[in-house]
C-alpha positions as CSV (number, residue, x, y, z in Angstrom):
1,M,16.2,3.6,18.7
2,R,18.6,0.7,19.3
3,V,21.8,0.7,17.3
4,K,21.4,-1.4,14.2
5,S,24.3,-3.7,15.0
6,M,22.9,-4.5,18.4
7,I,19.5,-5.3,16.9
8,A,21.2,-7.6,14.3
9,A,23.0,-9.4,17.1
10,T,19.8,-9.9,19.0
11,V,17.9,-11.3,16.1
12,A,20.8,-13.6,15.0
13,A,20.9,-15.0,18.5
14,F,17.1,-15.4,18.6
15,V,17.0,-17.2,15.2
16,I,20.0,-19.5,15.8
17,T,19.9,-20.4,19.5
18,A,16.3,-20.0,20.6
19,P,14.7,-23.4,21.6
20,A,11.7,-24.6,19.6
21,K,8.5,-23.2,21.1
22,A,5.0,-22.2,20.1
23,A,4.6,-19.5,17.5
24,E,4.5,-16.0,18.8
25,E,1.4,-13.9,18.1
26,V,1.8,-10.7,16.1
27,G,-1.0,-8.3,15.3
28,V,-1.2,-7.8,11.5
29,S,-3.4,-5.1,10.0
30,Y,-4.4,-4.7,6.4
31,Q,-7.2,-3.8,4.0
32,P,-8.9,-6.9,2.4
33,A,-9.2,-7.6,-1.3
34,L,-6.1,-5.5,-2.2
35,Y,-3.2,-6.9,-4.2
36,W,-0.5,-5.8,-1.8
37,A,-2.1,-7.9,0.9
38,L,-2.0,-11.1,-1.2
39,P,1.3,-12.2,0.4
40,F,-0.4,-12.5,3.8
41,Y,-3.0,-14.8,2.3
42,I,-0.4,-16.9,0.4
43,A,1.6,-17.2,3.7
44,D,-1.6,-18.5,5.4
45,Q,-2.1,-21.1,2.7
46,K,1.5,-22.2,2.6
47,G,2.1,-22.4,6.3
48,W,4.9,-19.8,6.2
49,W,3.9,-18.0,9.4
50,E,4.2,-21.2,11.4
51,E,7.4,-22.1,9.6
52,I,9.1,-18.9,10.8
53,G,7.5,-19.0,14.3
54,L,4.8,-16.4,14.0
55,A,1.0,-16.6,14.6
56,P,-0.7,-13.7,12.8
57,N,-3.7,-12.1,14.6
58,Y,-5.4,-10.2,11.7
59,T,-7.3,-7.0,12.0
60,T,-8.8,-5.6,8.7
61,F,-10.0,-2.1,7.9
62,P,-12.1,-0.7,5.0
63,S,-9.5,2.1,4.5
64,G,-6.3,3.5,5.8
65,A,-7.5,6.3,8.1
66,P,-9.3,4.1,10.7
67,Q,-6.5,1.6,10.3
68,V,-3.7,4.0,11.4
69,A,-6.0,5.5,14.1
70,A,-6.4,2.1,15.7
71,A,-2.6,2.0,16.3
72,A,-3.1,4.5,19.2
73,A,-4.9,1.7,21.1
74,G,-2.2,-0.9,20.2
75,S,-4.8,-3.0,18.4
76,W,-2.1,-4.1,15.8
77,D,1.7,-4.3,15.6
78,V,2.6,-4.4,11.9
79,G,0.9,-4.4,8.6
80,G,0.4,-2.7,5.3
81,T,-1.5,0.4,4.2
82,G,-1.6,3.1,1.6
83,S,1.1,5.8,1.5
84,A,-1.3,8.6,2.5
85,P,-2.4,6.9,5.7
86,A,1.2,5.9,6.4
87,V,2.2,9.6,6.4
88,L,-0.9,10.5,8.5
89,G,0.0,7.7,10.9
90,A,3.6,8.9,11.2
91,A,2.4,12.4,12.0
92,R,-0.3,11.5,14.5
93,F,0.4,8.0,15.8
94,D,4.2,7.4,15.6
95,I,3.9,4.8,12.9
96,I,7.0,4.0,10.9
97,T,7.3,2.8,7.3
98,I,9.6,-0.3,7.2
99,G,9.2,-1.3,3.5
100,I,7.1,-0.9,0.4
101,T,4.2,-3.2,-0.5
102,N,4.1,-2.2,-4.1
103,N,4.2,0.7,-6.5
104,E,0.5,1.3,-7.1
105,S,0.8,4.5,-9.2
106,A,-1.0,2.9,-12.1
107,G,-3.6,1.4,-9.8
108,N,-4.7,4.8,-8.4
109,A,-6.7,6.5,-11.0
110,M,-9.4,9.0,-12.1
111,M,-12.1,7.4,-14.2
112,A,-14.8,8.8,-16.5
113,R,-17.6,7.3,-18.5
114,G,-16.4,5.6,-21.7
115,D,-18.4,7.8,-24.0
116,E,-17.0,11.0,-22.4
117,I,-13.3,10.2,-22.3
118,E,-12.4,11.7,-25.7
119,A,-14.3,14.9,-25.1
120,I,-12.5,15.4,-21.7
121,K,-9.1,14.8,-23.2
122,A,-9.8,17.2,-26.0
123,D,-11.0,20.0,-23.7
124,P,-10.3,19.4,-20.0
125,S,-11.9,22.7,-19.1
126,I,-15.3,21.1,-19.5
127,L,-14.6,19.5,-16.1
128,K,-14.9,22.8,-14.3
129,G,-17.7,22.7,-11.7
130,Q,-18.2,19.0,-12.2
131,Q,-18.4,16.4,-9.4
132,L,-15.4,14.3,-8.6
133,L,-16.4,11.3,-6.3
134,V,-13.3,10.4,-4.3
135,T,-12.2,9.2,-0.9
136,T,-10.4,12.2,0.6
137,N,-7.1,11.9,2.3
138,S,-6.3,8.9,0.3
139,T,-3.9,7.8,-2.5
140,G,-7.0,7.9,-4.8
141,E,-7.3,11.6,-4.1
142,Y,-3.6,12.1,-4.4
143,A,-3.6,10.6,-7.9
144,S,-6.8,12.4,-8.9
145,A,-5.4,15.8,-7.7
146,A,-2.3,15.3,-9.8
147,C,-4.4,14.3,-12.8
148,I,-6.5,17.5,-12.5
149,E,-3.4,19.6,-12.2
150,S,-1.9,17.9,-15.2
151,F,-5.0,19.0,-17.2
152,G,-4.2,22.6,-16.4
153,L,-7.0,22.9,-13.8
154,N,-6.8,23.7,-10.1
155,Y,-7.5,21.1,-7.5
156,P,-9.8,21.3,-5.6
157,D,-11.1,24.7,-6.6
158,D,-12.2,23.9,-10.1
159,L,-14.3,20.9,-9.1
160,E,-17.0,19.9,-6.7
161,V,-15.2,17.2,-4.6
162,V,-17.6,14.7,-3.0
163,N,-16.1,12.5,-0.3
164,L,-17.3,8.9,-0.4
165,N,-15.8,5.6,0.5
166,Q,-14.8,3.3,-2.4
167,G,-18.0,1.2,-2.4
168,E,-20.2,4.3,-2.3
169,I,-18.3,5.8,-5.3
170,I,-18.9,2.6,-7.3
171,S,-22.6,2.6,-6.5
172,A,-23.1,6.3,-7.1
173,F,-21.1,6.5,-10.4
174,A,-22.8,3.4,-11.7
175,T,-26.2,5.0,-11.3
176,G,-25.2,8.3,-13.0
177,T,-23.9,10.4,-10.2
178,G,-20.7,12.4,-10.8
179,K,-18.5,13.2,-13.8
180,L,-15.3,11.7,-12.4
181,A,-14.4,8.9,-10.0
182,G,-11.2,8.6,-8.0
183,L,-10.5,5.0,-7.2
184,W,-7.8,2.5,-6.5
185,A,-7.5,-1.1,-7.7
186,P,-9.3,-3.4,-7.7
187,N,-12.2,-0.9,-7.5
188,I,-11.2,0.6,-10.8
189,Y,-11.8,-2.8,-12.5
190,T,-15.1,-3.2,-10.7
191,L,-16.3,0.2,-12.1
192,E,-15.0,-0.6,-15.5
193,D,-16.8,-3.9,-15.5
194,R,-20.0,-2.7,-14.0
195,A,-20.5,0.8,-15.5
196,G,-18.4,0.8,-18.6
197,A,-16.1,3.4,-17.1
198,Q,-12.6,3.9,-18.5
199,L,-9.3,5.1,-17.0
200,L,-8.9,8.8,-17.8
201,C,-5.6,9.4,-15.9
202,S,-3.6,7.4,-13.4
203,G,-1.1,8.6,-10.8
204,Q,1.6,7.2,-13.0
205,D,0.4,9.3,-16.0
206,A,0.4,12.4,-13.9
207,G,3.8,11.8,-12.2
208,A,2.4,11.1,-8.8
209,I,4.3,8.0,-7.5
210,V,2.0,6.1,-5.1
211,P,3.9,3.6,-3.0
212,G,2.1,1.2,-0.6
213,A,3.7,1.0,2.8
214,L,4.7,-1.8,5.1
215,I,4.2,-0.3,8.5
216,A,4.8,-0.9,12.2
217,R,4.1,0.9,15.5
218,R,7.4,2.4,16.4
219,D,7.2,1.3,20.1
220,Y,6.5,-2.2,19.0
221,A,9.3,-2.4,16.5
222,E,11.9,-1.1,18.8
223,A,10.9,-3.5,21.5
224,N,10.5,-6.5,19.1
225,P,13.0,-6.1,16.2
226,E,13.1,-9.9,15.6
227,M,9.3,-10.1,15.2
228,V,9.3,-7.2,12.7
229,A,12.1,-8.8,10.7
230,K,10.3,-12.1,10.6
231,F,7.1,-10.4,9.5
232,L,9.0,-8.7,6.6
233,A,10.6,-12.1,5.6
234,V,7.2,-13.6,5.3
235,F,5.9,-10.8,3.1
236,L,9.0,-10.9,0.9
237,R,8.7,-14.6,0.4
238,G,5.2,-13.9,-0.9
239,V,6.5,-11.3,-3.3
240,N,8.9,-13.9,-4.7
241,Y,6.2,-16.5,-4.9
242,I,4.0,-14.2,-7.0
243,R,6.8,-13.3,-9.3
244,H,7.8,-16.9,-10.0
245,N,4.4,-18.7,-9.9
246,N,2.1,-16.5,-12.0
247,E,-0.7,-19.0,-12.6
248,E,-1.0,-20.1,-9.0
249,A,-0.8,-16.5,-7.8
250,V,-3.7,-15.5,-10.0
251,D,-5.8,-18.4,-8.7
252,M,-4.9,-17.5,-5.1
253,M,-5.7,-13.8,-5.7
254,A,-9.1,-14.8,-7.0
255,D,-9.8,-16.8,-3.8
256,F,-8.5,-14.0,-1.6
257,Y,-10.6,-11.3,-3.2
258,A,-13.7,-13.6,-3.2
259,L,-13.5,-13.8,0.6
260,T,-14.9,-10.3,0.8
261,G,-17.2,-10.5,-2.2
262,V,-14.8,-9.1,-4.8
263,E,-15.0,-11.2,-8.0
264,L,-13.0,-10.1,-11.0
265,P,-12.3,-11.7,-14.4
266,E,-8.9,-13.2,-14.8
267,K,-7.8,-10.4,-17.1
268,F,-8.1,-7.9,-14.3
269,L,-6.3,-10.1,-11.8
270,Q,-3.5,-10.4,-14.3
271,R,-3.5,-6.6,-14.7
272,E,-2.9,-6.3,-11.0
273,I,0.3,-8.2,-11.2
274,E,1.5,-6.5,-14.4
275,T,0.8,-2.9,-13.3
276,R,1.7,-2.9,-9.6
277,P,5.3,-4.0,-9.2
278,M,6.4,-5.4,-5.9
279,F,9.9,-5.4,-4.5
280,T,12.2,-8.3,-3.4
281,L,14.6,-8.0,-0.5
282,S,17.5,-6.7,-2.6
283,E,15.1,-4.2,-4.4
284,Q,13.7,-3.0,-1.1
285,L,17.2,-2.3,0.2
286,E,18.0,-0.4,-3.0
287,I,15.0,1.9,-2.9
288,M,15.5,2.5,0.8
289,D,19.2,3.2,0.5
290,K,20.1,6.7,1.9
291,A,23.6,6.7,0.4
292,D,22.9,9.8,-1.7
293,G,21.2,11.6,1.2
294,Q,17.6,10.9,0.5
295,S,16.4,7.5,-0.5
296,T,14.0,6.8,-3.4
297,V,11.3,5.9,-0.9
298,E,11.8,9.2,0.9
299,E,11.5,11.1,-2.4
300,W,8.2,9.3,-3.0
301,F,6.8,10.2,0.4
302,A,8.0,13.8,0.1
303,G,5.7,14.2,-2.9
304,L,2.8,12.7,-1.1
305,G,3.6,14.9,2.0
306,G,3.4,18.0,-0.2
307,Y,-0.1,16.9,-1.3
308,M,-1.3,16.3,2.3
309,T,0.1,19.7,3.4
310,S,-1.7,21.4,0.5
311,T,-5.0,19.9,1.4
312,G,-4.6,20.9,5.1
313,T,-4.5,17.3,6.3
314,L,-1.0,18.1,7.7
315,S,-0.3,21.5,9.1
316,E,3.3,21.3,8.0
317,M,5.5,19.2,5.8
318,L,6.8,16.0,7.5
319,D,10.4,14.9,6.9
320,P,10.2,11.4,5.4
321,G,13.5,10.6,7.0
322,S,11.7,10.8,10.4
323,F,9.5,7.8,9.7
324,V,11.0,5.8,6.8
325,D,13.2,3.3,8.6
326,P,15.3,0.8,6.6
327,T,16.7,-0.8,9.8
328,Y,14.3,-3.8,9.8
329,M,14.6,-4.5,6.1
330,Q,18.4,-4.5,6.6
331,L,18.0,-6.8,9.5
332,V,16.4,-9.4,7.3
333,A,19.4,-9.1,4.9
334,D,21.9,-9.3,7.8
335,T,20.3,-12.4,9.3
336,P,21.2,-15.4,7.0
337,E,18.2,-17.6,8.0
338,L,15.8,-14.8,7.4
339,A,17.4,-13.7,4.1
340,E,17.3,-17.3,2.9
341,F,13.6,-17.6,3.9
342,A,12.7,-14.2,2.3
343,N,14.4,-15.1,-1.0
344,K,12.6,-18.5,-1.5
345,T,10.4,-18.7,-4.5
346,N,8.0,-21.5,-3.4
């Protein structure tokens, strides 16, 4: 990888001296109707991509596994995904984590029917042999597994694990199939609204920190550091906008979710903001700081890597330091024009 100071010099020269020209295309991948992808939509509506000289070419995926697999063909350059696919992508497709989209520990949860919650909490052993509908190799499973273990049960041995995508889980559970459902937001709200399900245990409750990941193909990032830094600056400006313009952000979230048929009451949209903290530029740098040996972000991914090793998804534990790369976030901070852009609140 290029030395950080050399990259910073390259980007500074690019930002300050490059002549005006058409926006450069960058392939952006994400999963639609997810809170952490809202900054991309806000940037579209506000014209921030053009302002910074980028033209996003979006590619969307229903979940993280096919998203990271598509990197092998170079079908996207940067984007956002869940932490489980970020680890899988690092192990198999040389994908690096360049930042955190949000802390979604409270938004990855195991749900049960409302009239069964109290009985389960009083005696979790009644869950033995019951069906858990969950998307395997996902943050939803990571949180569910931690919840099961926190109840004194063994995952997956004490349950019948049924692998379904999120839409299938909602449909099946709403029609009476399964005892438990492992979901992530906003699907947890949809199931709550449609089937009267209630949150039994979240990743946060069980001590399973679930970060969302800003990602890039390593080869692309090393060849185009200025593009990656600009991408991060756009996302970070979206974070600041959401934090300082709550009413407008909720309205835009409703519009963004509705594009793919997800319509939620305002109370659930507000819950997204309240329970899934995002990180500004200074906060990103703090949680990615390796000053004490291992950064906070690396600690989060170490926990997730342990889960993926235990399920056999990974054959051996992957060192988070090999794929969590703060270089590009630092690059935003070290480039005055990009730092100013990233810290704007409107």
